[in-house]
Backbone bond lengths (Angstrom), bond angles and torsions (degrees), N, CA, C in turn:
res aa  C-N    CA-C-N  psi(-1)  N-CA   C-N-CA  omega(-1)  CA-C   N-CA-C  phi
1 M - - - 1.487 - - 1.571 103.51 -
2 D 1.329 109.04 128.66 1.620 116.59 175.28 1.465 108.09 -94.44
3 V 1.389 114.25 117.77 1.392 123.95 173.92 1.539 115.68 -112.67
4 K 1.173 119.43 133.49 1.566 123.38 176.88 1.589 106.52 -123.11
5 V 1.257 109.36 130.75 1.426 118.55 179.06 1.442 104.90 -108.00
6 L 1.412 122.00 117.45 1.457 126.88 -171.81 1.591 107.08 -102.03
7 G 1.299 109.81 126.60 1.615 114.64 178.05 1.428 111.76 175.79
8 W 1.287 115.04 176.01 1.441 118.84 -176.59 1.460 121.20 -96.70
9 G 1.373 116.23 0.95 1.404 123.35 172.57 1.549 113.25 108.71
10 C 1.356 116.10 0.46 1.469 117.18 178.53 1.535 108.49 -74.57
11 Q 1.246 120.56 165.87 1.437 126.80 -177.73 1.501 111.44 -51.00
12 N 1.254 122.78 -45.40 1.376 125.72 -180.00 1.577 115.94 -60.69
13 C 1.413 110.18 -29.79 1.396 116.73 177.61 1.481 113.80 -88.99
14 L 1.269 117.59 -17.68 1.546 122.51 170.56 1.554 114.72 -83.36
15 N 1.376 116.41 -29.57 1.491 118.09 -178.40 1.577 112.73 -61.07
16 P 1.332 120.11 -40.14 1.535 114.73 -178.29 1.583 109.97 -57.77
17 A 1.227 116.37 -43.67 1.543 121.87 -177.20 1.590 106.24 -52.28
18 E 1.471 112.95 -51.08 1.460 113.32 176.83 1.507 118.01 -58.92
19 I 1.382 109.54 -47.65 1.481 109.20 174.20 1.552 122.15 -61.89
20 I 1.317 110.21 -33.28 1.580 113.32 177.45 1.564 105.46 -73.92
21 T 1.227 125.24 -38.90 1.371 126.41 178.60 1.513 110.37 -63.38
22 A 1.301 116.50 -49.13 1.584 120.87 179.43 1.534 108.24 -62.06
23 K 1.333 121.26 -48.42 1.395 118.25 -175.88 1.462 113.69 -72.39
24 A 1.324 124.63 -29.24 1.423 126.53 172.51 1.554 110.40 -60.37
25 A 1.357 115.48 -44.11 1.437 116.98 -179.25 1.435 108.90 -67.69
26 E 1.324 124.73 -38.51 1.427 130.59 179.11 1.627 110.79 -60.89
27 L 1.403 111.93 -42.90 1.454 118.13 176.51 1.479 117.66 -79.22
28 G 1.306 117.22 -17.12 1.423 118.28 -173.20 1.590 114.49 83.32
29 V 1.286 115.87 17.67 1.421 123.46 -179.41 1.538 115.27 -91.87
30 A 1.307 115.10 120.98 1.556 117.86 -179.11 1.584 109.75 -75.66
31 V 1.229 113.23 119.19 1.531 123.16 -179.17 1.549 109.85 -129.13
32 T 1.353 110.56 146.65 1.451 121.40 170.27 1.499 103.40 -116.20
33 V 1.373 123.27 118.09 1.468 128.93 -175.18 1.547 107.26 -108.86
34 E 1.239 113.11 116.04 1.489 120.41 169.09 1.492 112.37 -111.63
35 K 1.369 112.95 139.25 1.470 119.98 -179.81 1.543 105.11 -97.85
36 V 1.256 128.32 118.38 1.371 135.02 173.33 1.534 115.08 -98.55
37 T 1.264 119.42 116.44 1.508 126.11 -175.87 1.568 110.47 -111.94
38 D 1.237 118.34 -16.98 1.530 121.80 -176.99 1.532 110.80 -71.05
39 F 1.391 107.31 124.37 1.542 110.54 -176.62 1.453 114.05 -60.48
40 A 1.284 123.37 -35.24 1.453 127.15 -172.95 1.600 102.70 -71.42
41 A 1.225 116.93 -41.29 1.510 119.97 -175.21 1.623 109.41 -69.15
42 I 1.340 116.54 -41.30 1.388 124.76 172.76 1.443 109.10 -57.68
43 A 1.317 120.85 -51.62 1.519 125.54 -174.54 1.487 105.65 -68.05
44 S 1.335 121.31 -30.54 1.447 116.76 179.69 1.585 118.10 -62.53
45 Y 1.316 107.21 -16.59 1.437 110.13 177.35 1.603 112.44 -96.65
46 G 1.225 113.97 0.22 1.605 121.54 174.43 1.470 108.28 77.95
47 V 1.365 118.10 22.02 1.484 127.38 166.68 1.437 114.20 -77.45
48 M 1.316 119.39 118.18 1.412 123.08 -179.75 1.530 105.78 -107.28
49 R 1.235 123.36 -29.99 1.482 124.71 -178.38 1.554 108.58 -110.34
50 T 1.184 124.63 135.14 1.452 125.63 178.97 1.640 103.71 -114.68
51 P 1.373 113.91 155.95 1.454 126.49 2.32 1.491 114.37 -71.27
52 G 1.259 115.70 156.17 1.432 118.26 171.60 1.533 109.66 -128.10
53 V 1.379 113.04 157.45 1.508 112.61 -172.18 1.581 100.67 -136.04
54 V 1.426 112.02 127.92 1.393 124.69 174.31 1.483 115.66 -116.01
55 I 1.373 120.27 121.95 1.324 123.40 -179.01 1.406 108.27 -116.98
56 D 1.399 119.85 124.90 1.353 124.85 -174.01 1.496 122.65 42.95
57 G 1.258 120.17 41.70 1.383 136.30 -177.07 1.524 114.59 87.47
58 K 1.333 121.15 -8.23 1.531 118.95 -169.30 1.565 102.75 -109.68
59 V 1.347 108.29 135.52 1.599 111.18 178.98 1.494 106.47 -77.87
60 V 1.315 115.29 128.85 1.485 116.95 178.53 1.523 112.56 -114.27
61 H 1.305 115.44 -9.26 1.569 120.62 176.35 1.425 114.19 -153.89
62 A 1.251 117.17 144.50 1.422 124.46 174.48 1.464 117.33 -147.82
63 G 1.346 121.83 122.60 1.424 121.29 179.58 1.544 112.85 90.38
64 G 1.313 119.28 105.98 1.372 121.72 176.66 1.517 111.03 95.52
65 V 1.357 117.34 153.66 1.561 123.24 173.12 1.483 107.69 -69.64
66 P 1.307 116.30 129.83 1.482 119.63 171.72 1.456 112.08 -72.41
67 S 1.389 118.71 150.84 1.390 122.00 174.09 1.539 113.77 -74.26
68 A 1.260 123.84 164.25 1.499 127.88 172.90 1.516 106.03 -59.14
69 D 1.260 120.91 -45.05 1.516 127.94 -174.41 1.545 102.54 -60.38
70 D 1.184 120.76 -49.34 1.510 125.31 -177.98 1.470 110.17 -57.64
71 V 1.339 111.34 -43.27 1.578 116.51 -171.50 1.637 103.45 -76.65
72 A 1.258 119.89 -31.88 1.493 123.53 179.00 1.555 107.28 -63.02
73 G 1.307 117.44 -46.39 1.442 127.64 176.55 1.524 113.25 -50.83
74 W 1.435 109.63 -54.61 1.460 118.15 178.35 1.557 114.87 -57.51
75 L 1.332 114.62 -38.71 1.387 119.89 -169.72 1.487 106.27 -83.04
76 T 1.259 119.50 -31.46 1.565 122.75 178.62 1.613 111.94 -89.50
77 G 1.281 116.81 -13.01 1.365 117.18 -173.11 1.654 119.75 80.56
78 V 1.285 106.48 10.76 1.560 115.59 -172.53 1.530 104.23 -91.71
């Protein structure tokens, strides 16, 4: 599963990557997490509020730190 975390590098934009990595390990889901900080790349996804999360090319979250429950749902397809 390809995951991109969109944000400028502030703590709120770093937290989703940590939550996703930890939850994926807990669930046994293989993920590749990439942090995207380039404005043009972030804008290309249509995300105007960061942090944003893109999974396999689809924006699943924008604005605010996602909850661990949200992340688990994305990773398991629930």
